[in-house]
Structure formats: C-alpha cells, structure tokens
N, C-alpha and C positions, 0 to 999 in steps of 0.2 A: 787163702783166706781162713779165718777160723771158722769153726762150724757156725751153724745158721742157729739165730738165738731171734728170739722173739721181744721186740721192743716197745713198750708203751711210752708214747712221748704226748704230750698234752702241746695242747694249739699248733696242729699243723694243717693250718687254712694258709699261713706265709710266713714269713724272715726264717729265722734259724728251723722252728720245726718243719716248715714245708722243706727244707733245704737237706736237714738229716732223715727225714722220712724218705725223700728219693734217693739219697746216695745211702741208708742202707737196705733197700729193695735192691739197689742195684748192686750189691754185694752178695745178695741171695739170703735176707733177713726179711722174717714178715714184721711187719711194723702196724702196731692200734695206735689209732691217733685220735684224742678227742675234739670234737669240732664242735660248733654249738647253730648250727644250720641245716637243715636238712639238706638244703644246695651244696653247702660247704663239703657234708656227708658223701652225695652224688660225685661231687670233683676229688673230690679225694682217693675214692675208692677205685675211680676208673683211671688210677696211675698203675695198677696192677690188680686185677681183680682175684686173683688168687694170695696175693702177699699184701696188700693195702686192705684194712679194714678200721672202720672210722667207726667212733660212739659219740651220741649227741653226750656232753657234760659240761656243765660249767664247773670250774676247780673251787667257787664258792658256793656249793651246792653241797656241803658237808655231808648231809645227811644219805644222798645221794654214792654217794663216789665207793664204798662199801659193795653196794651190788655192784658197780658196774665194773669193779675189780672182779667179783666172783663169777660174773656171767663172762667175760674174757677168757679168765683161766678154764670153764668149763667148756664153749664154745671154738677156743683159740686153741690155748694150751697154757703151759707154765710161763707166766711173763719172765723172762730174763734179767730186762735191763727196765727200769725207769728213767725217763728221762723228764723233769719238771722244766718244763721250756716255757710255759703259761706265763703271761706278767705283761705288764705296759709301762709306761714311764709318766711320772707328775709332774709338771712345771710349775715353778711357783714360790716367790716370796713365802717363808714358812708366815710371818703374819699376815699377809693376806691368803692365807689359803685355809680352810676352815679342818676342823677334827673329823669332819665326815669325809672328807678326802683322802685323810689319814688313814682313817680307818679303812678303805675302801682299799688303796695302795696297798696296807700289809694284808688285807682278806686276799688279795687275788697273789701278792707275789712272796707271803711268808706262810698263811694260813692255810692256802691251799694246796701249798706244794708239801706243808706238813701233813696236811688232811689226807695226802694220795700218798704219803711213805708210811703214815700207818695202817692204812686200808692194805696194804701190798708185806710189809714187814711183817708177820706172822708165817706167810708163805713162805718167804726168802728164806727164814732164820730156822722155820723147821726144812727146808731142804739144804741147809749149810751154804748158801749158794747165791750170788746175785751182784748187781750192781745199779748203783744209783747215782746221776749225773741233776744237777743242781743249778739251773743254768741262772749265775749272778749277774756278776757286771765290775767290768773296772769301779765301778760307783761303788762296791762294796770293798773297794780301799782305799781310794781317793773320793774329794768331796768338791763339788762347785758350786757357788752359790744358786739358787733357787733349784733345786733338786732334792732340798732336804729330806725330802719323804720316802722319793726315791734310792736315796742314800741309803737312809737309814734300814729300809726293807730288805738289800742289797746286804748292807751288812750284818745284817742279824743271820740272814739265810748264808750267809759266809762262815758266822759261827756257828750255827747248826748242826752245817756240813762236816766242820772239822769236828765236832763232837762226837756228832752221830758215827764217824769212820773211824773213833775211837772205839767206841761201845759195840759197833759188828764188827769189826776186825775179828775177835775170836769165834764168829760164825762164816767166814768165810766172805763174808759181804762188803762189796767196796764202795766208798761213795767218793765221787769226784765235785768238786764245784769249779765249773766252767765259766771264767772271766771275762768275756769278751771286750774289748776296747768299742773304737765307733766300726760301725757295717753299715753296708746300704740295704737295709731294712729298713720295715715303717717306724723305725722304735720314734724316731721325731718326726715325723709327719704325722697322719690318720689315727697314729695307735697310741700319741701321747696325748695325757688329759692336763689343758694349761688353765689353773687360776687368771678370773681376770684381775687387771693391777688397779689399782687405789692407791697405794702412798707415794708420794711424789718424789720423797727422800730416797727409795731404792731406785728412784731411775736411772741414773750415773752409774750405779754396779752393773744392775740385771738388765737392763736394755739393749746394752751392747751383746751380752752372753745371748741373749734370747735372737739377734738378729742373724746372731753368728750361726747357732744352731739351726736357723731356719734355712740361711743360706748354702750352711754344707750339706743339707739334707737329701740324699741322692748320690751324693760325690765323694761317701765317706770311702777311708783307704782301703777298709775291709772288706772283704768278697764274700757272701754268705755262703758260696758251692763252697770255698775251701775253709770254712769254720766248721761245715759240716763233716766235712773228710779228716781235720784232724779231731773232731769228737769222735768220728767211728774207727781212729785209728787208736784214740783211749780205749773205746768199749772193747775192740778186740784183743789190748794188749792185756797178758797176764800179769803185769804189776803196775794198774794204771796210779797217777799221780792223785794228790788229796784236793791239788788245789792244781787248776792249769789257766795260766792268761793266752787270749787271745788277741793278736794283731801287736805288731812295734809299737805303737801309739800307749796303749796299754802297758806294754812292757816297760818303755820310757817312764812314761808318769808313774805308774807303780816303784819302780826302783827310785825313783827321786823323791817320793812319799817316804821310803821305808829311809833313805838318808836325811834326809830331812828330822822322823822322826827320832833314828840315832843320835844325831847332834841334839836335838831338843833332850833328850834323856842323861846322854853325857852330861850338857851344862845345868841340871838340875839336879845332880845324881848325888850332889852334898846335901840336898833338903828330903831329899827321899832317903836316905840312907841315916839322916837325923831321927826318923818316925821308931826307929827300932830299939825297945826296953833296955 
C-alpha cells in the first residue's frame, strides 16, 4: 500500500463518493467528504471516527468553498487528493428543457468542480504535488437523445481536465478524468432531474429511451465498489492516467464512437484540407 493520504471527496452520502470513501478508509487513508445535512454528516463520520471527516458544503455555494478548504487544511492536514464527485444527471429533450435547468446542471457538474479546484490549486502548486480526479462519464465522450445538458456538462469537464493536466504537469500535480459507464448508483433514480414532456413529436424517439433507463435502474452492469477500487488504484499509482474509462459498456461505446468519428473525418478529409491557403 502507498503512504497514507488525505483525500477530499465531494458528495459522499451515496454512490461513487460513499464507495470510494469507504475503500480509501479501508486502505488506511483519511477522507474528508462533503455532505448537505447534519444527518449525512453524522452518518459519514460514524464510518470511522478517526479517518472520516465530514463538512457541510453545497458545491454551488462558491463563496463558501475557500473557507472550507482552508479550515480542512488547518484542522485535518494538507489535502493530497481532490475528487470532484458531486453531480447529478438531467434528463430531457432539449427543446422541452429550460435554460434554468441547464444552468443548474452546469453549476453543479462543471462550475462546482472548477471552484473546488481553484480553491485547492494554489496550495497544491506551492507543495509541488497532488492529484485531482474529476468524475465525468462515458457521456463525456458519447451522447444519447434526451441528456443534452448532462452530456454537455461532462464534455466540458473532460476538456477542462485534459487542459488542466497539461498546465499542472510541471508542478507534479496529476489530473485524471474518470468516466464511468452504467453503474448501480442513484444516477438514473432519485438523483436524476427529469423535465416534463410536452411535445409529442419527440415521443417515438425519447419515450423508449426513458422507459429503458428506468427499467435498467438498479440492474446496471457496473459495481460501485469495484469502481471505487479502480479509482483508488489510480490514486495510489505513481503515473496515473489522464483519462480512465470504467466499465466494459463505456469501453465498447467509446471505442465505437472513436471509430465512427475517425471514419467521418476520413470521409470529409478532402473538404477539410480545401480550406488551407
């Protein structure tokens, strides 16, 4: 096992965040996790009183983040790893989904993650070390009708992560974008926000997708504990990847997307090259 680290994880009440926190504690690490209620705080800290530390924080409360990071560094110790896990899925045909819903999706999935990074980055840079894991999704590579806002947010976080990895490499800070496929979490259940349906033209395309997603919920191939073990292996690695897919479904779908994209680039190469002066 690698040396003990202090790992800060946003959203540890359930899903990937809770599973990763538990595995990290089992491996001898100390975990600081964000929650949004006193009950969730007590539940998390009961996991391991000497190793689990909860802080009340909504990642969209951008003005509170700096203070939480400073307090944790003073009370618990220097944060070695930041895991931006907090997020949710929005489902809805784009024409039927409001701009307010899009703003909320990006506030949580993108701006919240970036705000956490910006609060911690000066400290990691001064220490010339650290690791940032951004939990994205296979929806940051592939798309499906009805989750445009979600995919857009995850595409954004993938691009930010990859760029950030280049900016931080000289300082010994690693960045890994972790893109899970379908896992048995609450993503497609209580955590998903669904826009109401209104336009019948979309019914033949969208209704079967919504029904399939609801039917599959709780029966997905992916095991969150195994995902946590994979993320922990990345955290403990001396040379972590910039991108990591989790799940054979993600692997197959992303490989297919890349093959289709490559074929389309080839098919239109003549027009692409025609614009050179």
